[in-house]
C-alpha positions in Angstrom: 0.0 0.0 0.0 2.9 2.4 0.8 4.2 1.8 -2.8 0.9 2.9 -4.3 0.8 6.1 -2.2 4.4 7.0 -3.3 3.5 6.2 -6.9 0.3 8.4 -6.7 2.3 11.3 -5.2 4.8 11.0 -8.0 2.1 11.2 -10.7 0.4 14.2 -9.0 3.7 16.1 -8.9 5.1 14.9 -12.2 1.8 15.7 -14.1 0.7 18.8 -12.2 -0.3 21.5 -14.7 2.6 23.9 -15.5 2.1 27.6 -15.0 2.4 29.8 -18.0 4.9 32.7 -17.5 4.1 36.0 -19.3 7.0 38.4 -19.5 6.3 42.2 -19.1 6.8 44.3 -22.2 8.7 47.2 -20.7 7.9 49.5 -23.6 4.1 49.2 -23.0 4.2 49.0 -19.2 4.4 51.8 -16.7 4.7 52.9 -13.0 3.4 56.4 -12.1 3.7 58.0 -8.6 2.0 60.9 -6.7 3.4 62.5 -3.5 1.7 65.3 -1.6 2.7 68.1 0.8 0.9 71.1 2.3 -0.3 73.2 -0.6 0.6 70.9 -3.4 2.5 67.9 -4.5 4.4 66.2 -7.2 3.9 63.3 -9.6 6.0 61.4 -12.1 7.2 58.1 -13.3 9.7 55.3 -12.6 10.8 52.8 -15.3 10.3 49.1 -14.9 13.5 47.0 -15.1 11.7 43.6 -15.5 8.5 41.7 -14.5 6.4 38.7 -15.1 3.0 37.3 -14.4 2.3 33.6 -13.9 -1.0 32.1 -14.9 -2.7 28.7 -14.6 -5.0 28.9 -17.6 -6.5 32.5 -17.2 -6.1 32.5 -13.4 -3.3 34.7 -12.0 -1.2 32.6 -9.7 2.0 34.7 -9.2 4.5 37.2 -10.5 6.1 40.5 -9.7 8.2 43.3 -11.0 11.3 45.3 -10.4 11.4 49.1 -10.6 14.6 50.9 -11.6 14.6 53.7 -9.0 17.5 55.4 -10.7 15.0 56.5 -13.4 12.6 58.3 -11.1 11.3 61.4 -12.9 9.2 64.4 -11.9 6.5 65.3 -14.4 7.5 69.0 -14.0 11.1 68.1 -15.0 12.6 69.5 -11.8 16.2 68.2 -11.8 16.6 69.4 -8.2 13.5 67.3 -7.0 14.7 64.3 -9.0 18.2 64.5 -7.4 16.5 64.9 -3.9 14.2 61.9 -4.5 17.3 59.8 -5.4 19.3 60.8 -2.4 19.3 59.3 1.2 16.4 61.6 2.3 14.1 59.5 0.1 15.1 56.4 -2.0 18.9 56.3 -1.6 19.4 54.9 -5.1 23.1 54.7 -4.8 22.7 51.9 -2.3 19.2 50.7 -3.4 18.8 51.1 -7.1 15.8 48.8 -7.3 12.5 48.4 -5.7 10.8 45.0 -6.0 7.3 43.7 -5.7 6.6 39.9 -5.4 3.0 38.5 -5.3 2.4 36.3 -2.3 -1.4 35.9 -2.4 -4.2 36.3 -5.0 -7.9 36.4 -4.0 -10.6 36.0 -6.6 -10.4 35.1 -10.2 -11.4 36.5 -13.5 -11.1 40.2 -14.4 -10.9 41.6 -10.9 -8.5 40.2 -8.2 -7.1 41.3 -4.9 -3.4 41.0 -4.8 -1.1 40.8 -1.7 2.6 40.9 -2.0 5.9 42.0 -0.5 7.1 45.4 -1.6 10.8 46.0 -1.0 12.0 49.6 -0.9 15.5 50.5 0.4 16.1 46.9 1.5 12.9 46.8 3.7 10.1 44.4 2.8 6.5 45.1 3.9 3.2 43.5 2.7 0.9 45.6 0.5 -2.6 44.7 -0.7 -4.6 46.2 -3.5 -7.2 45.5 -6.2 -6.1 44.9 -9.8 -7.9 44.4 -13.1 -6.8 41.8 -15.7 -7.7 42.2 -19.3 -6.9 39.5 -21.9 -6.2 41.3 -25.2 -6.8 40.2 -28.8 -3.0 40.2 -29.5 -2.6 37.4 -26.9 -1.1 39.8 -24.3 -2.6 40.3 -20.8 -2.8 43.7 -19.2 -2.8 44.0 -15.4 -3.7 47.4 -13.9 -3.6 48.5 -10.3 -4.3 52.2 -9.6 -3.7 54.4 -6.5 -1.8 51.8 -4.4 -1.2 53.7 -1.2 2.2 53.2 0.4 3.4 54.6 3.8 6.9 55.7 3.1 7.9 55.8 6.8 7.6 52.0 6.9 10.5 51.9 4.5 12.8 54.3 6.4 11.8 57.4 4.4 11.2 59.8 7.2 12.2 63.2 5.6 9.7 65.9 6.8 7.2 63.3 8.1 4.8 64.8 10.6 4.3 61.4 12.3 8.1 61.3 13.0 8.8 65.0 13.5 5.8 66.4 15.5 7.1 70.0 15.6 7.6 70.4 11.8 4.5 72.6 11.5 3.3 73.1 7.9 6.6 72.0 6.4 5.6 68.4 6.3 5.3 65.9 3.4 2.5 63.4 3.7 3.6 60.0 4.8 1.5 58.2 2.2 2.3 58.3 -1.5 0.5 56.4 -4.3 1.7 54.4 -7.3 -0.2 53.1 -10.2 1.1 50.1 -12.1 0.2 48.9 -15.6 1.9 45.7 -16.8 1.4 44.4 -20.3 2.8 40.9 -20.6 3.2 38.3 -23.3 3.7 34.5 -23.1 
C-alpha cells in the first residue's frame, strides 16, 4: 500500500499543470507616482526593469516586477527634485537602485482580483494589498492594472519631513503616504 501512495504522489507532482509565464513588455508598461505636501504635490514616473505574471489557464497565480529607482522622474522636469528623491532623504538609489514587488497571495479570479505581495524599498520588505484588473487582449497579451496603491513611506525608512516622525515640523511636512499606479502588459 505504501508503494501505491508513493506512486500516486509521483504522478500528482510529475503531471501537475505547469504555469504559463508572461513576461512584461517594458515599452508598454508603466509605473506612475504621486506624492503630496501642504499646498501641493508632485507626480512622475519610474521605469520598470523587469517583470512577469504567472497564470494557470487564465487564473493569475503569481508574479512580480522590479522598478529601476535610478530612473525616477518628476512630471514637471525638476532636476533638483529628482536629485533629492534619489538621495538618502528619500530612496537612496546609490545603495538601493531597485524596488521590488513579489506577489504572495491572490484572491478572486477573472477580471478583478485582490493582490497581496511583498514590496521591497530600500532593502525593507512590507506587505501591500490592492485590487487589480486583468484584461486578456486580442493580441494574446494580458494587461494588469492597479491604480492608486497607497504606500506609507515611513515603513521603508523614508522619514524626511514626516509629521508622524517630527511632530514639531508645522506646515513644512510631506504626507507619509504616496501612491503608485502600475500597468503591466505581458506576453507569453
